One Martini backbone bead per residue (centre of mass of N, CA, C, O) as a GRO file, in nm:
protein
  336
    1MET     BB    1   7.447  11.627   7.457
    2ILE     BB    2   7.783  11.610   7.498
    3THR     BB    3   8.015  11.868   7.540
    4THR     BB    4   8.288  12.070   7.604
    5ALA     BB    5   8.104  12.283   7.764
    6ASN     BB    6   8.044  12.068   8.012
    7PHE     BB    7   8.344  12.131   8.090
    8PRO     BB    8   8.521  12.256   8.334
    9GLN     BB    9   8.784  12.522   8.381
   10ALA     BB   10   8.758  12.557   8.665
   11ASP     BB   11   8.959  12.456   8.936
   12ARG     BB   12   8.766  12.554   9.191
   13LEU     BB   13   8.491  12.466   9.355
   14GLU     BB   14   8.461  12.677   9.584
   15GLN     BB   15   8.460  12.923   9.373
   16VAL     BB   16   8.207  12.848   9.223
   17GLY     BB   17   8.025  12.913   9.457
   18LYS     BB   18   8.108  13.216   9.482
   19VAL     BB   19   7.954  13.317   9.244
   20ALA     BB   20   7.675  13.326   9.376
   21THR     BB   21   7.758  13.536   9.589
   22ALA     BB   22   7.832  13.755   9.389
   23ILE     BB   23   7.549  13.784   9.265
   24PHE     BB   24   7.399  13.848   9.526
   25ASN     BB   25   7.604  14.113   9.543
   26GLY     BB   26   7.588  14.240   9.225
   27HIS     BB   27   7.796  14.053   9.055
   28GLN     BB   28   7.749  13.993   8.690
   29VAL     BB   29   8.025  14.025   8.568
   30ASP     BB   30   8.327  13.887   8.512
   31ALA     BB   31   8.517  14.091   8.649
   32GLU     BB   32   8.357  14.101   8.922
   33ILE     BB   33   8.367  13.806   8.988
   34GLU     BB   34   8.670  13.772   8.994
   35ASN     BB   35   8.727  13.979   9.219
   36PHE     BB   36   8.550  13.837   9.441
   37ILE     BB   37   8.717  13.547   9.417
   38GLY     BB   38   9.036  13.637   9.385
   39LEU     BB   39   9.101  13.728   9.082
   40ASN     BB   40   9.344  13.806   8.791
   41SER     BB   41   9.252  13.819   8.421
   42GLY     BB   42   9.044  14.024   8.286
   43GLY     BB   43   8.786  13.790   8.309
   44ARG     BB   44   8.861  13.499   8.223
   45GLN     BB   45   8.808  13.352   8.491
   46GLY     BB   46   8.529  13.453   8.533
   47ARG     BB   47   8.408  13.302   8.298
   48TYR     BB   48   8.480  13.012   8.385
   49TYR     BB   49   8.321  13.031   8.657
   50ARG     BB   50   8.047  13.104   8.537
   51LEU     BB   51   8.015  12.846   8.366
   52ALA     BB   52   8.037  12.642   8.602
   53ALA     BB   53   7.788  12.750   8.759
   54GLU     BB   54   7.595  12.686   8.528
   55ALA     BB   55   7.650  12.375   8.508
   56LEU     BB   56   7.557  12.344   8.827
   57GLY     BB   57   7.282  12.536   8.860
   58LEU     BB   58   7.323  12.834   9.000
   59ILE     BB   59   7.295  12.971   8.710
   60PHE     BB   60   7.196  13.218   8.466
   61ASN     BB   61   7.141  13.364   8.151
   62GLN     BB   62   7.040  13.723   8.132
   63HIS     BB   63   7.117  13.938   7.916
   64ASN     BB   64   7.438  13.901   8.003
   65TYR     BB   65   7.341  13.812   8.286
   66ALA     BB   66   7.371  13.691   8.606
   67VAL     BB   67   7.150  13.446   8.754
   68LEU     BB   68   6.972  13.305   9.006
   69THR     BB   69   6.879  13.011   9.103
   70SER     BB   70   6.728  12.809   9.320
   71LEU     BB   71   6.999  12.683   9.397
   72GLY     BB   72   7.162  12.947   9.441
   73LYS     BB   73   6.974  13.058   9.669
   74GLU     BB   74   7.033  12.815   9.864
   75TYR     BB   75   7.336  12.846   9.882
   76VAL     BB   76   7.356  13.145  10.006
   77GLY     BB   77   7.203  13.038  10.280
   78LEU     BB   78   7.448  12.911  10.369
   79THR     BB   79   7.679  12.905  10.668
   80THR     BB   80   7.878  12.657  10.593
   81ASN     BB   81   8.132  12.499  10.439
   82ALA     BB   82   8.016  12.209  10.454
   83ALA     BB   83   7.739  12.275  10.331
   84ARG     BB   84   7.840  12.383  10.064
   85MET     BB   85   8.004  12.137   9.964
   86ASP     BB   86   7.764  11.938   9.973
   87PHE     BB   87   7.593  12.096   9.766
   88LEU     BB   88   7.803  12.069   9.538
   89ALA     BB   89   7.782  11.769   9.521
   90ARG     BB   90   7.491  11.755   9.435
   91CYS     BB   91   7.535  11.914   9.167
   92LEU     BB   92   7.732  11.710   9.037
   93VAL     BB   93   7.536  11.467   9.026
   94ASP     BB   94   7.331  11.641   8.834
   95THR     BB   95   7.556  11.638   8.621
   96PRO     BB   96   7.604  11.474   8.341
   97VAL     BB   97   7.905  11.427   8.356
   98PHE     BB   98   7.925  11.334   8.660
   99HIS     BB   99   7.705  11.115   8.650
  100GLU     BB  100   7.851  10.931   8.451
  101ALA     BB  101   8.111  10.896   8.611
  102LEU     BB  102   7.982  10.779   8.876
  103ARG     BB  103   7.869  10.533   8.752
  104TYR     BB  104   8.135  10.412   8.671
  105ILE     BB  105   8.261  10.405   8.949
  106HIS     BB  106   8.051  10.238   9.098
  107LYS     BB  107   8.085   9.980   8.900
  108HIS     BB  108   8.431   9.963   8.881
  109LYS     BB  109   8.644  10.089   9.070
  110PRO     BB  110   8.881  10.265   8.970
  111SER     BB  111   9.168  10.365   8.890
  112ASP     BB  112   9.329  10.634   8.793
  113ARG     BB  113   9.410  10.518   8.523
  114GLN     BB  114   9.124  10.412   8.435
  115LEU     BB  115   8.979  10.683   8.460
  116LYS     BB  116   9.145  10.838   8.254
  117LYS     BB  117   9.081  10.651   8.019
  118TRP     BB  118   8.780  10.701   8.025
  119PHE     BB  119   8.789  11.016   7.992
  120ARG     BB  120   8.917  11.019   7.713
  121SER     BB  121   8.670  10.871   7.576
  122PHE     BB  122   8.443  11.082   7.683
  123TYR     BB  123   8.578  11.309   7.562
  124PRO     BB  124   8.485  11.534   7.279
  125GLY     BB  125   8.795  11.596   7.236
  126ALA     BB  126   9.101  11.651   7.278
  127GLN     BB  127   9.340  11.480   7.448
  128SER     BB  128   9.501  11.726   7.560
  129THR     BB  129   9.246  11.845   7.687
  130ALA     BB  130   9.155  11.604   7.860
  131ASP     BB  131   9.398  11.618   8.060
  132ARG     BB  132   9.322  11.896   8.180
  133ARG     BB  133   9.024  11.828   8.264
  134PHE     BB  134   9.085  11.596   8.460
  135HIS     BB  135   9.191  11.758   8.698
  136THR     BB  136   8.923  11.900   8.753
  137PHE     BB  137   8.734  11.663   8.769
  138ILE     BB  138   8.872  11.510   9.016
  139SER     BB  139   8.886  11.749   9.221
  140TYR     BB  140   8.586  11.794   9.254
  141MET     BB  141   8.507  11.511   9.375
  142ARG     BB  142   8.703  11.531   9.616
  143ASP     BB  143   8.618  11.798   9.741
  144ALA     BB  144   8.310  11.683   9.770
  145GLY     BB  145   8.326  11.376   9.887
  146LEU     BB  146   8.261  11.137   9.661
  147LEU     BB  147   8.542  11.005   9.714
  148GLN     BB  148   8.719  10.693   9.769
  149GLN     BB  149   9.062  10.657   9.820
  150SER     BB  150   9.301  10.439   9.685
  151ALA     BB  151   9.569  10.274   9.543
  152SER     BB  152   9.339  10.099   9.347
  153SER     BB  153   9.083  10.299   9.401
  154ASN     BB  154   8.751  10.428   9.324
  155GLN     BB  155   8.476  10.540   9.536
  156LEU     BB  156   8.170  10.581   9.620
  157GLN     BB  157   8.046  10.764   9.915
  158LYS     BB  158   7.783  10.919   9.801
  159TYR     BB  159   7.478  10.934   9.649
  160ILE     BB  160   7.383  10.658   9.515
  161GLY     BB  161   7.084  10.695   9.449
  162THR     BB  162   7.128  10.923   9.228
  163VAL     BB  163   7.325  10.763   9.043
  164VAL     BB  164   7.129  10.500   8.987
  165LYS     BB  165   6.919  10.661   8.885
  166LYS     BB  166   6.661  10.662   8.632
  167TYR     BB  167   6.576  10.829   8.341
  168VAL     BB  168   6.261  10.866   8.180
  169ASN     BB  169   6.043  10.872   7.942
  170PRO     BB  170   5.708  10.950   7.975
  171THR     BB  171   5.610  10.796   7.710
  172GLN     BB  172   5.698  10.498   7.829
  173GLY     BB  173   5.607  10.500   8.100
  174LEU     BB  174   5.651  10.252   8.372
  175THR     BB  175   5.652   9.957   8.186
  176GLY     BB  176   5.671  10.028   7.853
  177ARG     BB  177   5.398  10.123   7.785
  178LYS     BB  178   5.197  10.262   7.576
  179LEU     BB  179   5.034  10.558   7.558
  180LYS     BB  180   4.731  10.723   7.482
  181PHE     BB  181   4.877  10.978   7.610
  182THR     BB  182   5.024  11.256   7.687
  183PRO     BB  183   5.139  11.384   7.995
  184THR     BB  184   5.089  11.709   7.922
  185HIS     BB  185   4.794  11.621   7.782
  186VAL     BB  186   4.495  11.566   7.964
  187PRO     BB  187   4.194  11.465   7.981
  188THR     BB  188   3.897  11.566   8.115
  189ALA     BB  189   3.575  11.609   8.208
  190SER     BB  190   3.617  11.834   8.038
  191SER     BB  191   3.591  11.932   7.707
  192THR     BB  192   3.836  12.170   7.741
  193GLY     BB  193   4.008  12.048   7.943
  194VAL     BB  194   4.350  12.039   8.089
  195ILE     BB  195   4.624  11.888   8.206
  196HIS     BB  196   4.892  12.060   8.357
  197PHE     BB  197   5.206  12.022   8.422
  198ASP     BB  198   5.412  12.180   8.664
  199VAL     BB  199   5.736  12.166   8.597
  200ASP     BB  200   5.852  12.418   8.729
  201ALA     BB  201   5.746  12.362   9.015
  202GLN     BB  202   5.901  12.088   9.045
  203LYS     BB  203   6.180  12.204   9.014
  204ARG     BB  204   6.164  12.383   9.270
  205GLU     BB  205   6.114  12.152   9.466
  206ARG     BB  206   6.373  11.980   9.387
  207ALA     BB  207   6.574  12.202   9.495
  208ASN     BB  208   6.518  12.105   9.759
  209LEU     BB  209   6.706  11.952   9.984
  210ILE     BB  210   6.516  11.757  10.126
  211HIS     BB  211   6.388  11.638   9.873
  212TRP     BB  212   6.654  11.528   9.755
  213GLN     BB  213   6.725  11.340  10.002
  214LEU     BB  214   6.472  11.163   9.981
  215VAL     BB  215   6.527  11.050   9.696
  216ASP     BB  216   6.804  10.933   9.758
  217ALA     BB  217   6.730  10.747   9.994
  218LYS     BB  218   6.508  10.582   9.841
  219SER     BB  219   6.694  10.481   9.618
  220SER     BB  220   6.885  10.329   9.804
  221PHE     BB  221   6.675  10.139   9.920
  222LEU     BB  222   6.603   9.998   9.650
  223PHE     BB  223   6.891   9.915   9.562
  224ALA     BB  224   6.940   9.729   9.814
  225ARG     BB  225   6.681   9.546   9.687
  226ASP     BB  226   6.720   9.516   9.375
  227LEU     BB  227   6.598   9.797   9.270
  228GLU     BB  228   6.490  10.008   9.023
  229PRO     BB  229   6.537  10.350   9.003
  230TYR     BB  230   6.294  10.590   8.899
  231ALA     BB  231   6.245  10.884   8.674
  232ASN     BB  232   6.070  11.185   8.585
  233ASN     BB  233   5.931  11.489   8.514
  234HIS     BB  234   5.705  11.408   8.741
  235ILE     BB  235   5.825  11.178   8.902
  236ASP     BB  236   6.026  11.121   9.162
  237LEU     BB  237   5.950  10.800   9.207
  238PHE     BB  238   5.999  10.460   9.079
  239THR     BB  239   5.891  10.113   9.062
  240ASP     BB  240   5.933   9.755   8.982
  241GLU     BB  241   5.797   9.418   9.061
  242ASN     BB  242   5.660   9.229   8.859
  243SER     BB  243   5.440   9.472   8.803
  244ASP     BB  244   5.493   9.609   9.084
  245VAL     BB  245   5.386   9.933   9.144
  246ILE     BB  246   5.557  10.230   9.268
  247LEU     BB  247   5.471  10.556   9.397
  248TYR     BB  248   5.650  10.860   9.469
  249GLU     BB  249   5.609  11.133   9.709
  250MET     BB  250   5.787  11.415   9.794
  251LYS     BB  251   5.794  11.589  10.123
  252SER     BB  252   5.872  11.878  10.273
  253VAL     BB  253   5.915  11.945  10.628
  254ASN     BB  254   5.907  12.144  10.867
  255SER     BB  255   6.020  12.163  11.195
  256HIS     BB  256   5.709  12.220  11.301
  257GLY     BB  257   5.484  12.085  11.092
  258ASN     BB  258   5.282  12.323  10.965
  259ASN     BB  259   5.295  12.183  10.646
  260LEU     BB  260   5.190  11.892  10.636
  261LEU     BB  261   4.893  11.897  10.530
  262SER     BB  262   4.952  12.050  10.260
  263GLN     BB  263   5.157  11.839  10.155
  264VAL     BB  264   4.973  11.593  10.157
  265ARG     BB  265   4.753  11.704   9.965
  266LYS     BB  266   4.936  11.727   9.725
  267ALA     BB  267   5.026  11.433   9.704
  268ILE     BB  268   4.754  11.306   9.654
  269SER     BB  269   4.693  11.446   9.389
  270GLN     BB  270   4.950  11.355   9.233
  271LEU     BB  271   4.916  11.044   9.258
  272TYR     BB  272   4.644  11.020   9.114
  273GLU     BB  273   4.734  11.139   8.849
  274TYR     BB  274   4.964  10.945   8.780
  275ARG     BB  275   4.800  10.686   8.776
  276TYR     BB  276   4.616  10.774   8.546
  277ILE     BB  277   4.816  10.881   8.327
  278TYR     BB  278   4.995  10.598   8.343
  279GLN     BB  279   4.804  10.347   8.361
  280GLU     BB  280   4.811  10.244   8.697
  281PRO     BB  281   4.557  10.133   8.891
  282LYS     BB  282   4.758   9.934   9.090
  283ALA     BB  283   4.933  10.128   9.207
  284ARG     BB  284   5.127  10.217   9.441
  285LEU     BB  285   5.114  10.457   9.721
  286CYS     BB  286   5.362  10.714   9.836
  287ILE     BB  287   5.454  10.903  10.109
  288VAL     BB  288   5.745  11.114  10.164
  289THR     BB  289   5.920  11.221  10.464
  290ASN     BB  290   6.079  11.419  10.742
  291HIS     BB  291   5.800  11.343  10.913
  292GLY     BB  292   5.632  11.254  11.164
  293ILE     BB  293   5.345  11.143  11.356
  294ALA     BB  294   5.165  11.263  11.574
  295LYS     BB  295   4.928  11.159  11.801
  296LYS     BB  296   4.713  11.384  11.717
  297ASP     BB  297   4.762  11.280  11.388
  298ASP     BB  298   4.653  10.979  11.343
  299TRP     BB  299   4.418  11.033  11.147
  300LEU     BB  300   4.601  11.059  10.891
  301LEU     BB  301   4.686  10.765  10.872
  302THR     BB  302   4.401  10.649  10.850
  303TYR     BB  303   4.311  10.804  10.603
  304LEU     BB  304   4.526  10.710  10.409
  305ALA     BB  305   4.498  10.399  10.444
  306ASN     BB  306   4.169  10.353  10.454
  307ASP     BB  307   4.065  10.575  10.235
  308ARG     BB  308   4.328  10.620  10.015
  309SER     BB  309   4.563  10.401   9.987
  310ILE     BB  310   4.804  10.544  10.145
  311ALA     BB  311   5.135  10.566  10.216
  312TYR     BB  312   5.333  10.648  10.506
  313VAL     BB  313   5.668  10.784  10.507
  314TRP     BB  314   5.970  10.818  10.722
  315THR     BB  315   6.251  11.037  10.805
  316HIS     BB  316   6.540  11.156  11.015
  317ASP     BB  317   6.831  11.057  10.836
  318PHE     BB  318   6.838  10.958  10.535
  319ALA     BB  319   6.826  10.610  10.578
  320ASN     BB  320   6.577  10.558  10.766
  321PHE     BB  321   6.259  10.391  10.766
  322GLU     BB  322   5.914  10.458  10.840
  323CYS     BB  323   5.599  10.288  10.951
  324HIS     BB  324   5.287  10.213  10.987
  325ASP     BB  325   5.114   9.932  11.003
  326SER     BB  326   4.885  10.028  10.800
  327ALA     BB  327   5.107  10.050  10.553
  328LYS     BB  328   5.226   9.761  10.490
  329PRO     BB  329   5.010   9.640  10.298
  330LEU     BB  330   5.050   9.874  10.077
  331LEU     BB  331   5.363   9.798  10.027
  332GLY     BB  332   5.477   9.534  10.091
  333ASN     BB  333   5.797   9.486   9.963
  334PHE     BB  334   5.835   9.816  10.021
  335ALA     BB  335   5.876   9.794  10.310
  336PRO     BB  336   6.077   9.881  10.592
   0.00000   0.00000   0.00000
């Protein structure tokens, strides 16, 4: 449920990011944060900016002290202003308030007047407060480069895949069929054992920028083909076309590719678990990475396609996807 607390009161998006840097440098209380980001209001603005950074997922409150999240740690490691602002754009897209707004903008391409009217009806507080919050709301999206503005409309400029992707409750299954058991506690061959999804570990992985970009790019790929991209607490991405289901597992590979094999092994295990747990034995399985396969590692493609019936797809630019010929029959209409 969205409340007024979900709407930031801090005016400048760039300074919201600086809150993470302040905390990284040991400034954890409001007055210290405020001083670090160049403001002076006796801590009041520091509190606004701290809450905004918390809303964007950069920090969390631990015993009245601000602590960096996985996202916050990744943010402070960025070295250019452009990279930081693009990172904040990604945080906005994943924030419920902005996600809902961007879905509206993408669908309706509203003028400023229409967008403000929508915002007034969306804001759960007084209209006078809504007008003040709207200024911050629109400036965040523009500063982040999310909107392309003209005299008559606002249009979504990037990260369309993440905006159109829909999250569904895991208990609904993948095609709306009721599951025999809940996805968090699944019987194994052992009489006492249960499979526990490590949701926290998955959240940490999804905080990885490359992983996030892979999901966004493949979601855009599906949407461009008039397919609905879905995700849940466990599965990075899935869709179905007339009950033809495909499950995607995204894995980020480092620039040297020396973690490729370990990432592929994890993906294989996860995809098989998901297909079993969600009772879709005929679902197509696909690993997506940011790293192609070198000639010396061709055996891996053959192993995945011929032995495991898993397709391997990669992208170098987070826009165009490639796959080996052996993967195309496994992907069917979902092949790039």
